[in-house]
N, C-alpha and C positions, 0 to 999 in steps of 0.2 A: 169093606173099608175103601176109602179113596186114597190113591197114591199121591205123593208129592207132585209127580209129573201131571197127573190128572187135574189136580187143584191148580197147577200153573196154567194149564190150558183153559180151565174154567175162568180163571181170573183174567187172562188175556181176552177171552171172548166177551166177558162182562165189560171190558174196557174198549170194545169196538175193534179189536185187532182182527183183521181179515186174512192176513198172510204172514208167513214166516219164511225168510230167505235162508238157504243153506244147502249142505250136503249131508246125508245121513251117515251114521257110524255107530259101532256097537255101543259106545258109551252114551250115545243119544237115544238108544232104543226105547227107553221108558218114555221119553218126551215125544218122539215121533209116533210111537204107538198110541199115545194119548191123543195126539192130533188126529190119527186115523179113526179112532173110536168116536171122537167128538164130531168130526165131519164138517164143521162149519168154518174152520180156518184152513186156508190153502197152503200147502207146502210148495214154495216156489223153488224148484230145483235148478241150481246153476252148475257150472262145470268147474268152478274154483271158488273156494270160500272168500277170497279177496273180492270177487265179483258180488258175492252175497252182501258183504258189508257196504260196498259202494252203492249197490242197488238200494239197500235200506236207507243210506244217506240221502239219495235222491228222492226216495219215497217220502221221507220225513220232510225234506225241503219243499216238495210240491204240495203236500197235504197240510203241513204244519203239525201233524199228529205223530204220536209215537210209532216207530217202526221197529220190527223185531228180526233178529238174525241169530242163527245157532250154528255152533261148530263142535265137532267131536273132540276128544281129548288129544293133547299133544299137538302134532302138526295140523290137525283139523282146525282147531281154534286159533293156532298160531298164524294161519293164513289170513285170519280176519283182521290182523292188526293194522295193515296199511289203510284199509277202508275205514276202520274205526278211527284212526287218526284224522282222516279226511272229515268224517262226520263230526268229530269232537271239535276240530278247529273251524268248521263251518257253522258250529253252534246249532245243530239240529238234534232232536231227541231220538236216540236209538237205544234199545235194550238188547244186549248181547248175552246169550245163554252159552256159556263155555263149559262143556262137559269135562270131567276130570277122571283120572285113573282111579281104581278102587282105593278107598280110604286107607285100608290096611297096608297098601303098598307105597303110600306117599313117603318120600324121603329115602327110598331104597335104590333109586336108579332104575326103577321099573320100566318096562317097555312103554315107549312114548311119553315118559314122564317129563313134564315141564313144571314151572311154578307160575301158573296163570295170574295170581294176584300181583306178582311183581311185574310180569310182562305187560299187563294191561293198565298198570297204574298211571303211566304217562299219557295214555290216550283216552282217559275216561274222567268223569267227574265223580264216579263212585265205582268201587269194585269190592266184592265181598265173597268169601268162601262159605258155602253151606256144608258144615260138617255133620249136622244132625237134623233129622226131620223136624224137630221141635222149633227150629229157627224159621220154618216156613208156615204160613205164607208171608210172615212179617217182612223178611228180607226182600221178597219180591215186591211188596208194596213200597218199601223204602227205595228200592232201586228204580222203580217206575217213577216215583215222585221226584227223585233226584234228576233223572233224565229229562222229565217234563219241565220242572221249574228252573233248572240250571241250563236247559237247552244244550245237552251234551250226551255223552255215551255213559250208560251204566252197565256194569258187567256182573253177572251172577256166575260164580264158579261152583259147579255141583257135580260130585262123583255120580257115576251111573247107578250104583246101588242105593244111594240116598234118594235119587229121583224115583226109584221103584218102591221105596218104603212107604208105609202108611203115614198119612199126614194127620197130626193130632187135631188140627183146626181146619175145617173145610170151607172157611169163609171166602168170599170173592168180593173184595173192596174195589169200588170204582174210584180212580184217581182223576180228578178234574184239575185242569190247569187254572191257576189264579190269574187274574188280569188287573193288577194294581195300576194305579195312575201315579207316576213318580214325577214330581215337579221340584225344582230347586226352591229354596226358601226365598221370601220376598227380598231380603237384603242382597242375596246373590243375583237375583234377577235384575235388581236395580243397578248393581255394579256392571253387569253385562250390558245393560241398556246404555249406561254412561259411556262405556268404551266404544260401543257401536255408534252411538250418536255423535261422538267426537271424531270418528273416523271419516276420512274423505273418500277412501277407496276400499270397500269391503268386498271380499270374495268368499263364497261359501264352498266348502268341500263336503260333499254328501256321500255317505257310504251305505252299507246294508242296513244300518240302523234307521234309515229314513223310510223303511217299509211301513206302509199305512199312514205316512205323514206327508204324502205328495202335495196336497193342496196347502197345508200349513207352511211347508218349506217354500213353496212358490210364492205364497202371500208375503212371507217374511223377506224373500229376495226382492220382491217388488217394492216393498217399503224401504228397504236399504239401498235400492239401486245396485244390487249385487249380482254379478254373474255366478252361475252355479257350475262348478267343476264336479264331476262325479268320479269316484273310484270304481273299479271294475264291478265289485259286488253291489254297488249302488245303481248301476246302469238300468236294470230292469224296473227299479222303483221310482226314478226321478227324471229319466231322460225324456219321456213322452209328455206331450201337451205342456211343454215348458219353454216359454219364449226366452228364458234366461240361461238355458243350458248352453255351455260352451265346450262340451266334450270332456274327454278324459285327460289325466296327466299320468305320470309314471312311465315305467319302461314300455308299457303297451299303449300308451296314450299318444296324443299328437300335440302339435305346437300351440294351439289356441288354449288348451287347458293349462299347459305349463305357463304360458304367458299371463293368463288371468290370475294365477296364484303369485307369480313372481312380481307382478306390478302392484299387488295389493299392499296397503298399509295396515290392514286388519284382516285376519283370516278367521272365519267362523267354521269350525269343524263339527259336523253334525253326524253322529253315529258312524264314524269311520275309524278303522284301525289301519289306515293306509301306512304301509311299513317302511317306505323309502325316505329317509331323512333328507337326502340330497334334493328332493323335489319340493320341500317346504321352503317358503320365503324366509330368509335369514333375519331380516330386520322388522318383520311385521309383528304387530300385536296379535297374539293368538288366543282364541277362546275355543274351548272344546266342550261339547255336550255328549255324554255317554251314559247309558243306563248302568254300566259297571264302573264304579269309581276306580277300580284298579287299573283301568285302561287310560285314565287321564294322564297326559304328559309322557306316556310310554314312548312315543315316536318323536316328539318334538317339544321343546320347553314351552310352558304355558304362562300366560299372564292371568288366566282365569279358567278354572275347571269346574264344570257343573255336572252334578249327578241328576239325571232325569231321562225319561223317554222323550224322543225327539218331537213327537206329535204334541204332547202336552206342554213341553217346554217352549216350542215355537209359538204355540197358541198363547201361552202366558207372556211371552216376550213382546208379541206384536203390539199390544196397546201402549207399551213403554217406548216404542221406537218412533222417532220423528221421521217423517217422510223426507227422503233426500231429494232436494231440488236439482242438485248437480248429478246428472246421470251419465257424465262423459266416460267414466270408467266402465260402466255397463255397456254403453253404446260402442266403445272401442273394442271391448272383449267380444261382443256379439258380432261385430263387423269382421273381426279377425277370424272368428270361428267360421263364418260363412265362406271366407276365402280358403281357409284350411279344409273345410268340408268339400268345397269344390275341387281342390287339388287332389284330395283323396278319391273322390268320385272319378276324376280323370284317369286314375290308375286302374279302375275297375272296368277295363275294356278288353275285347277279344284280341287275340294275337292273330297273325296272318299265316296261312299255310300250315306247315308242319311244326311250327314253333310250339314249345310247351305252353300250356294255358296259364295265364296269370291267376294266382289264387284269389286275388281281389275280385276278379270277374266271377269266379265260382261263388264266392260269398254273396255278391250282389244278386246273382240269379236266384240263389236260395232264399234270400230275403224277400225278393219279389214274388216268388212262387209259393212259399210256405203259407200255411193257414194263419189267420189273424190271431188264433190262440195257440199257436205251435209252441211246443217245449223244445228248446235247443239245448244240447249238451256239447261241450267242446273240450277236446284234448288239450292238455298243457303244451305250451310251445306255440308254433306259428298258427295252428287252428284257433287258439284263443285270441291271438292278435287280430285275425281276420273277423272273428265273431264280434270282438269288441268294437271294431271300426265300421263294420258293414251290416250287421244285423240290427234291425230297427225294433225297438220295444214300443209297446202301445198300451200298457196297463193290463193286457190279457196274456201276451206272450211271456214266457219264462226263459231264463238263461242260467243253466246249472253247470258248474265246473269245479275242478279242484283248485280253486282260486287262492286259497290260503295254504293248504298243504302242498300243492304243486306236484301231484303224482302223475306219472305217465299212465296212459291207457284208460283214463277214467271215462271217456265219452261213451263208449259202448256200454260199460258197466252202469254208469248213471242212467243211460237210456233204458236199460232193463227195468230199473226201479221206477223211473218216471212213467213208462208205458204200463207197467203193472198197476201202479197206483191210479192212473187215469187212462183207461184203455180207449176211451172215446176220443182222445186228443191225438193230434199228430206229433210224433216225437222224432226229431232230426238230430242224429249224433254225428257231429263234425269231427272225424277221427284222423289223426296223423297215421301215416303208413307204419311208423315205428310203434305207435301205441296200439293200433289194431293188431299187428303181428304179435305183440307181447301177450295179448289175451284173446287170440284168434278163436280159441275153442268156444268162447261165449256166443259166437254166431249160432252154434248149435242150441244154445239156451233159447234163442229167439224162435227157432223152429219147433223145439220141443214144447215150449209154452205158448206157441202161437201169438207171439208179440210182434206187431207190425212196425217195429222200429225201422226208420230209414237211415242207414249208415252211409255217410258220404266220406270217401277216403281222399284226403289230400296227399296224393302219391308223388313225392319228389325224390324218392329213392335215397333218402338221407335222414339223419337226425338233424333237421333243418335249423331249428332254433339253437341247438348246441353249436352248429357250424357258425352261426352268426356271432355267438358269444366268443368263440375262438378267434374269429376275424377281428372283432372289436378289441380283443386283448393282445392282438399281434401274433397269434399262433397260426401256423399252417394247419389247415383242417386235417384231422387224423382220426381214424377209427369211427367215422360217422357214415360211411357208405352202407346202404341197405340193398341187398340183392333180393328184390321182391318178386313174388309170384304175380300172376294175373289174378288180382283179388276178386274180380268178377267171376272168373272161372272157378275159383275156390268156393265162392258163395253159391254158385249154381250147383256145384257138387254136393253142397250141404242142403239143397232144397230151397234156396233163397233166390228170388228174382233179382237179376243183376244186369248192369250195363257197364261197359268200359268206354271211356272217351279220351281221345288223344288230340283232338282238334277242336278249337273254339267254336267252329261253326256247328258242330254236333251237340254242343253242351246244352243250349236252352231246351231242346226237345227231350234230351235225356233227363234233365232235372225234373221237368214236368211229369215225365213218364214214371220215374222212380217215386216221386212224391205221391202220385195218384194211385200207385199200385195197392191193391187190397191185400196186404200182408207184409211180411218183412221184405225189405229190398235193400240193395247195395249199389252204390254208384262209385266206380273206381275212376278217378280223374287224374290224369298225368299232368302235373303242374310244374312250373318253372322252379328248378332247384335253387337258382342264384338270386331269387327275388329277395330284396332287402326290406325288412320291417323295421324302419329306422325309428329310434326313440325320439321324443319331442325335442330334446336338446342334446346335441352332440358335444361331449366334453373334449377338452384338449387331449386327455388320456386316450379317448376313443379314436380321435383323429390320428394320434401317434400310433395307436394299435393297428388301425387299418393300414397305415404306411408300412409298419413293420411286417404285417401280414403280406403285403404286396411284395416287398423286397425278399422276404423269406420264401414266398411261393415261387418267384422267378428263380431264385438261387437253387431251389429244390427240383427244378426242371418242370414245374407245373404252370408255366406262364399262360398256357391256354385257358386256365381257370379264370385268370384276370380278364381275359377277353370276354369270356362267358358272363362274368359278373357285370362288366360294362354294358354288354349287349342287353342283358335282362333289365338293367336299371337306368338306361339312358333317360327315360322319362322323368326319373326322380333327380338325377345327378346334373342334368343340363337344362 
């Protein structure tokens, strides 16, 4: 007879699964032994289950296919939760196999007992408990289909002895993703066309939902004379080969994107869940297109909401749009973007002598030296700011991050999954020093699995973005110092090629050397702690906050910090 676990592995193999991320444990023995016997699916061993889930999220994001992660009972699968939140909120398909304590002990307070169905409910589109072998393989098929069709996390909770029981039905069903074309009805399209044709100044806000719709969105922008502002998750899909791109808006964006939206009389939101209401224009007519109707109007009041995929909807709208003869709004936005872009590039310069390196310079060098099809991952905080502003997308490069969930330490963990999924591509993980230290053990995962991820450490000895938030709110920085080791020395001790750079003049060669290394490599770059990543629009509250921060810092006897702040940012402030 075939066990439930063996049937699970057979089904995964039939569906093209080539790897499972995780850490083994006794409650997973049936499943991991079935993987061993099968021999066709690789067990990708990590050092922390959180990394397994983040790696699976990046794997699914890069390939578009279902990725699988497994965790043993109690703490084992509990560690998966943060990464599964990231996967679910990024809308990538992940199947999580959560082993459970023996069925007879559930509800007794048994060793390592948790209630996985309740724990995983908020970070999944589907979670179910397998109490009896007769439920399988049907539950597995449902879970896989839910993850694939809803683009999210599906969790199967299964006690160890159930996985080892004989399965009544040994079928292995292949789950194929459907590809429907969803277009608003003609009446809705006509209404959208009327609003857009009547507008004088249209701006497009493009998010991750424009994936696969680059040419259609650019054609629509051309017809409307509309600048295209992109949200962070839309950057890799719409920024390149786009004469109408005017950059990002939001907390990580810059002035031109903010201005193009603020000056519009009509805003067309395409496939974006941009979350910050303060960056939407208050008085503009707003039209939103999203494949999920539940997203419409969630962030900003709408004049018209359309349910449809962006590619098909833009294609259907185009014939209904009259070409704008007045392109002054577009021309003004593009001109402003060029000036803003030039000012940003002026900040990406080397420092002199012993001064700490500007992180913008590091990001610029990485952009210039990385492969044309490189996969970049970026830690939440200042590494994401520099990635958003200085990494150039071209339709082949990818940019992966915890851009919706916003978890620390994601860059290296995402890098593991991206490199495993596509070993022939260059993977560059732009990590903060705080993030890397949080999951430092995953450097061993690189060596153990021979993953040539290039880890670039933005080492400013602080929780840098947290400090910026404190300053903007008027607080004296506190509890943000990091006493870091020499990360290059640590990496070398773990068998990783590494360089440490403290002077700008040494950085170009070090970047090229690390990126060219045949194997895992780490570059530890000592960067300017006081560098300000200014938002595109400074509010009165933020000005007041910085003033309060300055006063309180002087009063607390730390006035030298203000001198360091001015010294590091004189290029931006004066």
